[in-house]
C-alpha positions as CSV (number, residue, x, y, z in Angstrom):
1,M,64.1,124.1,43.0
2,T,64.5,123.1,46.6
3,S,63.7,125.7,49.2
4,T,66.3,126.7,51.8
5,M,65.4,127.2,55.4
6,F,67.7,129.5,57.4
7,G,67.8,129.5,61.2
8,I,69.2,128.0,64.3
9,R,68.8,124.3,64.7
10,N,67.7,124.3,68.4
11,C,65.1,127.1,68.0
12,D,61.5,125.9,68.9
13,T,60.0,127.8,66.0
14,I,62.5,126.2,63.6
15,K,61.6,122.7,65.0
16,K,57.9,123.4,64.3
17,A,58.5,124.7,60.8
18,R,60.7,121.7,60.0
19,T,58.2,119.3,61.4
20,W,55.4,120.9,59.3
21,L,57.5,120.7,56.1
22,D,58.6,117.1,56.9
23,E,55.1,115.9,57.5
24,R,54.1,117.2,54.0
25,D,57.2,115.8,52.3
26,V,58.4,119.3,51.3
27,A,62.0,119.1,50.2
28,Y,64.3,121.8,51.7
29,A,67.9,122.4,52.7
30,F,68.7,123.7,56.1
31,H,71.3,126.4,56.8
32,D,72.1,126.9,60.5
33,Y,73.5,130.4,60.6
34,K,74.5,129.9,64.2
35,T,77.1,127.4,63.2
36,A,77.6,128.1,59.4
37,G,77.2,131.9,59.6
38,I,75.3,134.2,57.3
39,D,76.8,136.6,54.8
40,A,76.0,140.2,53.9
41,A,74.8,139.2,50.4
42,H,72.0,137.1,51.8
43,L,71.0,139.8,54.3
44,H,70.9,142.5,51.6
45,D,68.9,140.2,49.3
46,W,66.4,139.5,52.1
47,I,66.1,143.1,53.1
48,G,65.5,144.1,49.5
49,R,62.7,141.5,49.4
50,V,61.0,142.0,52.8
51,G,62.7,145.0,54.5
52,W,65.0,145.0,57.5
53,E,62.2,145.8,59.9
54,V,60.6,142.4,59.1
55,L,63.9,140.5,59.3
56,L,65.2,141.9,62.6
57,N,63.7,140.2,65.7
58,R,63.4,143.0,68.2
59,A,61.3,140.8,70.6
60,G,64.0,138.2,71.2
61,T,66.3,137.9,74.2
62,T,69.5,138.5,72.2
63,F,68.2,141.9,70.9
64,R,66.8,143.0,74.3
65,K,70.2,142.2,75.9
66,L,72.2,144.4,73.5
67,P,73.5,147.7,74.7
68,E,71.1,150.6,74.1
69,A,73.4,152.2,71.6
70,E,73.1,149.1,69.3
71,R,69.3,149.0,69.6
72,T,68.6,152.6,68.7
73,D,68.7,154.6,65.6
74,L,68.5,151.5,63.4
75,D,68.5,151.6,59.7
76,A,69.2,149.0,57.0
77,D,73.0,149.3,57.3
78,K,73.1,149.2,61.1
79,A,70.7,146.2,61.0
80,V,72.9,144.3,58.6
81,T,75.9,144.9,60.8
82,L,74.0,143.8,63.9
83,M,72.7,140.6,62.1
84,L,76.1,139.7,60.9
85,A,77.6,140.0,64.4
86,Q,74.6,138.4,66.2
87,P,72.7,136.0,63.8
88,S,70.3,135.2,66.7
89,V,68.6,138.6,66.1
90,I,67.4,137.4,62.7
91,K,63.8,136.3,62.9
92,R,63.3,132.6,62.4
93,P,62.9,130.8,60.2
94,V,63.7,132.5,57.0
95,L,62.4,130.2,54.2
96,D,63.5,131.0,50.7
97,T,61.5,129.1,48.1
98,G,63.3,130.9,45.2
99,E,60.1,132.8,44.4
100,T,59.0,133.7,47.9
101,L,60.8,134.7,51.1
102,L,58.8,133.7,54.2
103,V,60.0,135.1,57.5
104,G,58.7,133.5,60.7
105,F,56.5,130.4,60.8
106,R,52.7,130.4,60.3
107,P,51.2,127.3,58.7
108,E,48.7,129.4,56.8
109,R,51.4,131.5,55.2
110,Y,53.3,128.3,54.2
111,E,50.1,126.9,52.7
112,A,49.4,130.1,50.8
113,A,52.9,130.0,49.3
114,G,52.0,126.5,47.9
115,L,54.1,124.5,50.3
116,G,52.7,121.1,51.3
117,S,50.1,121.2,48.5
118,V,49.1,117.9,47.0
């Protein structure tokens, strides 16, 4: 099964992750949720696997620029609504291997998941 990487094409972290995978000949499909969008089903699946707290990028510029009312009293439902409206608040990349969901890019985590192994 081919992994799918979700993110935004021009994101520096996405570029690093894609380069890492490409250098190791790891097959993956890329889904740019800035241009192609993201659906609630994916978000609910991911939240069920890693939690909304892991998925929501509170450190990013997009989140910090949101009105205070949108940034407070968050729960899973409010986080989904926010991520659907502003996909840039989803941490990047989200790599779904079918077995594992990796959020963010750290080479050691990708290696531990068996990616790039010879």
